[in-house]
N, C-alpha and C positions, 0 to 999 in steps of 0.2 A: 505493500499499500503506499510507503513511505518513496517506493523507488517510484513510482507512478507520477507523483507529484513532482519530482523533481525535476523529471521530464519536461514539464512545464515552465518550472523555474529556469531552467538552462536554455536559454534561447541560445544562437549561435548565428551570428548573422556574420554573410561570409557575401565577397565580392562578386558582383556579376560579372557572368563568363562572355555573356552577348557584347558585342561593341557600340551597339546604340544605348543601350542600355545604361553603359558606362559612359557614354558621352551626356546623357540626359541627367546622370546623377553629376555628372560634373560641372554641366550649365546651372541645376538646382543649386550647388554647391556656392557657383561664382553671382549667380542673383541674389543669394541669401547674404554672401558677403557684402557686395556694393549696397543693398539696402541699407544694411545695420552701418557701412560705410559712411550712406548721407543723413542717417539717421544720426550718428555722433556729430555728423559736421553741423548739423541743425540747431542738436541738443546744445554744442562749443559756443556758437555764434551766439545764439539766445542767452545762454550765462553770461558771455562778454559784454551783449547790451544791456542785460540787466545792471551788469556791474558800473557800467559807463552811465548809466541814468540813476544808479544809487549815487553814485559820486559825484554827477551833476546836482542832484537833490541836496543834497547834503553840503556842497558850498553854496547855494543858492538859500539854504534855507539860515545859515548864519555867518554872514558876512563880516559882524563887526568882532566877532572874536579874532578873526583872520587880519583886520584893520588892525587890531590892537598886537599880535603877533610881528605884525610888520614894522610897527612903531619902534619895537625894540624894545617895549616896555610891557609888562603883563601886573595886572593891578592886583594888590592879593592882599590879604593878611595874614599877620605872623606871632609866634609866641617864642618869647627864648626858654629853652629847657634848660636848667643848670645841673651839670653830670656833680652829682653826690655821692652817689654809689659806688665803691673801688674796682669793682667790679665792669662798672660801665666806661669806666678810663683808658681802660686797654685797649 
C-alpha cells in the first residue's frame, strides 16, 4: 500500500525528445523571461519615479529649514551639563 502511494509522489519530468516540443518549451521559456524582465523594468522605473516625487514633495514642504541651513546657522536651545561623576570624565 505504501509502495503504490510513493509512485504518485515520485514524478519524473524528462526532457522531451521531439525537436518541435523542445523548440516550443524553449520559446515559452524565453517569452516568460522577457515578460518578467519587462515587468521588472517597469517596477524599477515606478520606484525611481516615486522616489523623485517623494524628494520633491519633501523639498517643497519645508523650504524654511533649507534656508536656515544655507545661512550657516541653526537656531536652537542648549543646556550646559557639568561632569561631576569621575566615570564621565574618562
